[in-house]
C-alpha positions in Angstrom: 75.0 95.0 88.8 74.9 97.4 91.8 75.4 101.1 91.3 77.3 103.2 93.8 77.8 106.9 93.9 80.9 108.7 95.2 82.7 112.0 94.9 86.1 110.4 94.2 86.8 107.2 92.4 90.4 105.9 92.8 91.5 103.3 90.2 94.3 101.2 91.6 95.1 100.3 95.2 98.8 100.6 94.9 101.0 102.9 97.0 99.6 106.0 95.2 96.0 104.9 95.1 95.6 104.0 98.8 97.3 107.2 99.9 95.0 109.2 97.6 91.9 107.4 99.0 93.0 108.0 102.6 93.5 111.7 101.9 90.2 112.0 100.1 88.5 110.4 103.1 90.3 112.7 105.5 88.9 115.6 103.5 85.4 114.3 104.0 84.9 113.1 100.4 82.9 110.0 99.7 85.6 107.7 98.2 85.7 104.4 96.5 88.9 102.6 95.6 88.9 99.9 92.9 91.7 97.3 92.3 91.7 94.6 89.7 94.1 92.4 91.6 95.2 92.5 95.2 95.5 95.7 97.1 99.1 96.9 97.3 99.9 97.0 93.7 103.0 95.6 91.9 105.5 97.6 94.1 104.3 96.1 97.3 103.4 92.6 96.2 106.0 91.5 93.7 108.1 94.5 93.0 110.4 96.8 94.9 109.3 96.1 98.5 109.8 92.3 98.4 113.1 92.8 96.6 114.3 95.3 99.2 113.4 92.9 102.0 115.3 90.1 100.3 118.3 92.3 99.7 118.3 93.4 103.4 118.0 89.8 104.6 120.9 88.8 102.3 123.1 91.6 103.8 122.3 90.6 107.3 123.2 87.0 106.5 126.4 88.1 104.9 127.3 90.1 108.0 126.6 87.1 110.2 128.7 84.9 108.0 131.7 87.3 108.2 131.4 87.6 111.9 131.2 83.8 112.4 134.3 83.3 110.1 136.2 85.9 112.1 135.2 85.0 115.7 134.2 81.4 115.2 130.7 81.7 116.8 127.4 83.4 116.2 126.6 84.4 119.8 
C-alpha cells in the first residue's frame, strides 16, 4: 500500500466534495479527494441532475406536441 501525505483529505467526490477540493487547492493546500464509486456522487450520476434533465426534455416534448397539434407542423 502506498502512503500519501496531504493537508486536506476530502472524502466523497460529489457536488460538495469536489467544490471543497477545488477551493482547498486554490488556497494552496495539498489536497486529496477520495471517492468509493464514480466522481460526481449520487446527485449527479443517478439522482437529481439526471431527473431534472429528463423532466426538462419531457416538457420540451410536450410543448412540441401541443404546437404540432395546434399548427399541424413542427417547423
